[in-house]
N, C-alpha and C positions, 0 to 999 in steps of 0.2 A: 839676366835682367832682374831687377829688384822692384817689387810692387809693395807699397806701403799704404794700408788703409786703416782707419781707426773708427770702427763702428762703436756706437754707444746706445744705451737704452736706459729708460727710467722705469722702475717697477714700484708698486705700492708696498711690496713685501719689505720687511726689515732687513738690514745688512746681515744680521745674525742668521735669519732664515735662508737668504740667498747663499751665504757662505756655507751653511750646512749642506745644501744641495750641490754647490760647486765643488766641495772638497770630498764628496762621497763618490768614489769611483763607480760603484754600482748604479748610481743615478745619472751617469754621463748621458744616457739615452734621453733623459728629460730635457737636455739643452743642446745636445750634439746629434747630428744626423747619422748616428752609428749605434751599434749594439755593443754593450760591454761584454768582454770575453774573460779577462783576467787582470789581476794587479799583483805585482811582485815588488816588495812584500805586500801582503793583503792589508786592508785597513784604510783609514782616512789618508788622503793625499799627503805625501811627505817628500822632501827633497831626496832625489835618487830613485824614487819609485818609477817603475816601468808599467805602463798600462797598455793592454791590448784590446782593440776594438775591431769590429767588422762592419763595413758600410756596404749596403746593397745598392747596386746601380747596374744598368745594362744587363740584367739577368745574372749577375755575378756577385759574389761576396768578396770585397776588397779588404786586405789587412790595413789597419791603421795602428800606429804605435805612438804613444804619448810618453815622453820622458819628462818627469817633474824636475826641472833644473833648480828651482828655488821657490820658497814659500815663506811668507811673513804673515802669521796669523794675527798678530797685534794690529798691523796696518792693513790687513786684508788685501794682499796681492799675491799672485802666483805667476811664475815664469814657466812656460811649457814649451817643449819642442815637439811638434807634431809631424811625424813622418808618414807621408801619404804615398800611394802608388806613383810610379813613373818618376821616382827620386824627387818629389816635391816635398820640401820641408818648410813648415810654418813656425816662426818663432812668435809665441803669444805671450803678452804681458797683460794679465787680467787684473783689474782693480775694482774695488767696491768702495763707494763713498756714500755716506748717509745724506739724505736730502732733508731740507727743513720740514717737510711734511711727514717725515718718518719712513719714507721709502728708501730706495737705493738706486744710485747711478752706477751702472755696470759699464765698464769700458774694456774693449779688446784692442790693445795697441800692438 
């Protein structure tokens, strides 16, 4: 079964500021419900990078792996493959778009 949802939100923060948080693996906990564990290779998000996180639920720590499949810094989008427990895999396409008011529209497709 395939489920497709496209959440979006607008923030007053600039696209540059949102991008800085989004592409810093150590800051994943600021926007994801998981704790950052490691990045290989270390540093800012890049294609081919493997990120390890841990999510806590039901009294356990669950492993979460994020593969950075593609990234376009100029157009501010990232393709991620998120591997969750129980063989659940999410394919995420995250885009940032500047708003007329100077904020950012963030889309998770």
